[in-house]
C-alpha positions in Angstrom: -68.2 -71.7 -10.0 -67.1 -74.7 -12.1 -63.5 -75.6 -12.1 -61.7 -74.7 -15.3 -58.5 -75.9 -16.9 -56.3 -72.9 -17.9 -53.1 -73.1 -19.9 -50.4 -70.5 -19.5 -47.7 -69.4 -21.9 -45.2 -66.9 -20.2 -46.2 -67.5 -16.5 -42.7 -67.6 -15.0 -42.6 -63.9 -14.3 -44.5 -60.6 -14.6 -48.1 -60.3 -15.8 -48.4 -64.0 -16.5 -47.1 -65.1 -13.1 -49.6 -62.8 -11.4 -52.4 -64.1 -13.5 -51.4 -67.7 -12.7 -51.2 -67.2 -8.9 -54.6 -65.6 -8.9 -56.1 -68.5 -10.9 -54.4 -71.1 -8.7 -55.7 -69.4 -5.5 -59.2 -69.6 -6.9 -58.9 -73.4 -7.1 -58.7 -73.8 -10.9 -56.5 -76.3 -12.6 -53.5 -74.6 -14.2 -51.0 -75.9 -16.7 -47.9 -73.8 -17.5 -45.3 -74.3 -20.3 -41.8 -73.3 -19.2 -38.4 -73.7 -20.8 -37.0 -74.1 -17.2 -39.7 -75.5 -15.0 -37.7 -74.8 -11.8 -38.0 -71.1 -12.5 -41.7 -71.5 -11.8 -41.8 -74.4 -9.3 -39.2 -72.8 -7.1 -41.8 -70.0 -6.5 -44.9 -72.2 -6.6 -43.9 -75.7 -5.2 -46.2 -78.3 -6.6 -46.5 -79.8 -3.1 -48.3 -76.6 -2.1 -50.1 -76.2 -5.4 -51.5 -79.6 -6.5 -53.7 -77.9 -9.1 -50.5 -76.7 -11.0 -49.0 -78.8 -13.7 -45.8 -77.7 -15.3 -44.7 -78.8 -18.8 -41.2 -78.3 -20.0 -40.9 -76.7 -23.4 -40.7 -73.6 -25.6 -43.6 -71.5 -26.7 -42.3 -71.7 -30.3 -42.3 -75.5 -30.2 -45.5 -76.8 -31.7 -45.3 -80.2 -30.1 -44.8 -78.7 -26.6 -47.7 -76.2 -27.1 -49.8 -79.1 -28.4 -49.2 -81.0 -25.1 -50.0 -77.9 -23.1 -53.4 -77.2 -24.7 -54.6 -80.9 -24.7 -53.5 -81.8 -21.2 -57.2 -81.9 -20.2 -57.7 -85.6 -20.9 -57.2 -85.0 -24.6 -59.7 -82.1 -24.8 -58.7 -78.6 -25.4 -58.3 -76.5 -22.3 -61.0 -74.0 -21.4 -58.7 -70.9 -21.5 -55.2 -69.9 -22.6 -53.3 -67.0 -21.1 -50.6 -65.8 -23.5 -48.1 -63.4 -22.0 -44.8 -64.2 -23.7 -42.4 -61.4 -24.7 -38.8 -60.6 -25.3 -36.1 -58.9 -23.2 -35.6 -55.2 -24.3 -32.2 -54.1 -25.5 -31.9 -50.4 -24.7 -28.7 -50.0 -26.7 -30.4 -51.0 -30.0 -34.0 -50.0 -29.2 -35.2 -53.6 -29.9 -35.9 -56.9 -28.2 -33.8 -60.0 -28.2 -36.3 -61.7 -30.5 -38.2 -59.1 -32.6 -40.7 -61.7 -33.7 -41.3 -63.5 -30.4 -45.0 -62.7 -30.0 -46.1 -63.1 -33.6 -44.3 -66.5 -33.9 -45.7 -67.6 -30.5 -49.2 -66.8 -31.6 -48.8 -68.6 -34.9 -47.4 -71.6 -33.1 -50.4 -71.6 -30.7 -53.0 -71.3 -33.4 -51.4 -74.0 -35.5 -51.4 -76.3 -32.4 -55.1 -75.7 -31.8 -55.8 -76.6 -35.5 -53.8 -79.8 -35.3 -55.5 -80.8 -32.0 -58.9 -80.3 -33.6 -57.9 -82.2 -36.7 -56.8 -85.1 -34.4 -60.2 -85.1 -32.7 -59.8 -82.8 -29.7 -63.0 -80.9 -28.8 -63.3 -77.4 -27.4 -62.9 -73.7 -28.2 -60.5 -72.1 -25.8 -60.9 -68.5 -24.8 -57.4 -67.0 -25.6 -56.4 -64.1 -23.4 -53.4 -62.1 -24.6 -51.3 -59.4 -22.9 -50.4 -56.7 -25.4 -49.6 -53.0 -25.1 -51.2 -49.6 -25.6 -49.8 -47.3 -28.2 -50.7 -49.5 -31.2 -54.4 -48.7 -31.7 -55.6 -47.8 -35.2 -58.5 -45.8 -33.8 -56.7 -42.9 -32.2 -54.3 -42.1 -29.5 -54.5 -44.3 -26.4 -51.4 -43.0 -24.5 -50.7 -39.6 -23.0 -49.3 -37.1 -25.5 -46.0 -36.9 -23.7 -45.4 -40.7 -24.2 -46.0 -40.7 -27.9 -42.3 -40.3 -28.8 -41.3 -43.1 -26.4 -43.9 -45.5 -27.9 -43.3 -44.7 -31.6 -39.5 -44.4 -31.5 -38.0 -46.4 -28.6 -40.6 -49.1 -28.6 -41.2 -49.3 -32.3 -39.8 -52.9 -32.8 -41.6 -54.6 -29.9 -44.8 -52.8 -30.7 -44.7 -53.9 -34.4 -44.4 -57.5 -33.1 -47.5 -57.0 -30.8 -49.5 -55.6 -33.7 -48.9 -58.6 -35.9 -49.6 -61.0 -32.9 -53.0 -59.3 -32.3 -54.0 -59.3 -36.0 -53.2 -63.0 -36.3 -55.4 -63.8 -33.2 -58.4 -61.7 -34.2 -58.3 -63.0 -37.8 -58.2 -66.6 -36.6 -61.9 -67.0 -35.6 -61.0 -68.1 -32.1 -62.6 -66.5 -29.0 -60.2 -63.9 -27.6 -59.7 -61.0 -25.2 -56.7 -58.8 -25.9 -55.5 -56.8 -22.8 -53.4 -53.7 -23.8 -51.6 -52.6 -20.7 -50.0 -49.2 -20.4 -46.3 -49.0 -19.6 -45.5 -51.8 -17.2 -43.8 -51.2 -13.9 -43.1 -53.4 -10.8 -44.9 -53.7 -7.5 -48.4 -54.2 -6.2 -50.6 -51.2 -5.4 -54.1 -50.2 -4.4 -54.4 -47.7 -7.2 -57.7 -48.1 -9.1 -57.5 -49.5 -12.6 -59.3 -47.7 -15.4 -60.5 -49.7 -18.4 -61.2 -48.7 -22.0 -62.7 -51.0 -24.6 -62.0 -51.2 -28.3 -63.5 -53.5 -31.0 -60.7 -54.5 -33.5 -63.1 -53.9 -36.4 -65.4 -51.1 -35.4 -63.2 -49.0 -33.1 -63.1 -47.4 -29.7 -66.1 -47.9 -27.4 -64.6 -46.2 -24.3 -61.3 -44.7 -23.4 -58.8 -45.0 -20.6 -55.6 -43.1 -21.2 -52.8 -43.3 -18.6 -49.1 -43.6 -18.0 -48.4 -46.9 -16.3 -49.7 -50.0 -14.6 -47.7 -52.6 -12.7 -47.2 -56.1 -14.0 -48.6 -57.5 -10.8 -51.8 -55.4 -11.0 -52.2 -56.1 -14.7 -52.0 -59.9 -14.0 -54.4 -59.7 -11.1 -56.9 -57.7 -13.3 -56.7 -60.4 -16.0 -57.3 -63.2 -13.5 -60.2 -61.4 -11.8 -62.0 -60.0 -14.8 -61.3 -62.4 -17.7 -60.3 -65.7 -16.2 -62.2 -66.2 -12.9 -65.4 -64.4 -13.6 -65.4 -63.6 -17.4 -67.3 -60.5 -18.3 -68.9 -60.8 -21.7 -68.1 -57.1 -22.4 -64.5 -58.2 -23.0 -65.2 -61.2 -25.3 -63.7 -60.6 -28.7 -62.7 -57.1 -27.7 -59.6 -55.2 -26.7 -59.4 -54.0 -23.1 -57.0 -51.1 -22.4 -55.9 -51.0 -18.7 -54.1 -48.3 -16.8 -54.0 -46.4 -13.5 
């Protein structure tokens, strides 16, 4: 398997961190953008992971994102794993930045355009972690969870919807992974997968309650980064236990 260069936005914790560790373990070159690099390097010391490069910066800073995606000797990276998100405020039923995902995606797409206009070559495969509960082609969560998704999580889900639409309208190669409600901890529970085309609709269903951040990240690494399955190219994969 040829060595890839994979860029990560949102790899300090959660799904992104699990996807990063799996990609590093397979020997690929990884570049991560972090506001506080020590938050990542304390867990993944670069003396132990020489194939990891950490760039300091914010996912909403176009210059920082530009450096991230062209760190491969001026060429665009092979893949981009995008897992940024906001902290949920249970008192107000919102997140600390209600537009964190949509603005992050706009920043990324604009950075890709600028890089190409400056002569950088390549067409990265953009892998995004999103959420179930926002499909326009029918229910993809258990009936008991519909009130939670449409009332409590209304604000962050609206942000994810706009993020997704900006990506699939961009013309870039993508895979959107809609995870069910995220929990913590590894498990050996089998992961079920449904597939949806953003234009033509549901191809297969997988409706469930939860999946852990660690298992979602490992699934992304194993099925979309390390050995990409063409069935997920320019599609939405819904993953759950």
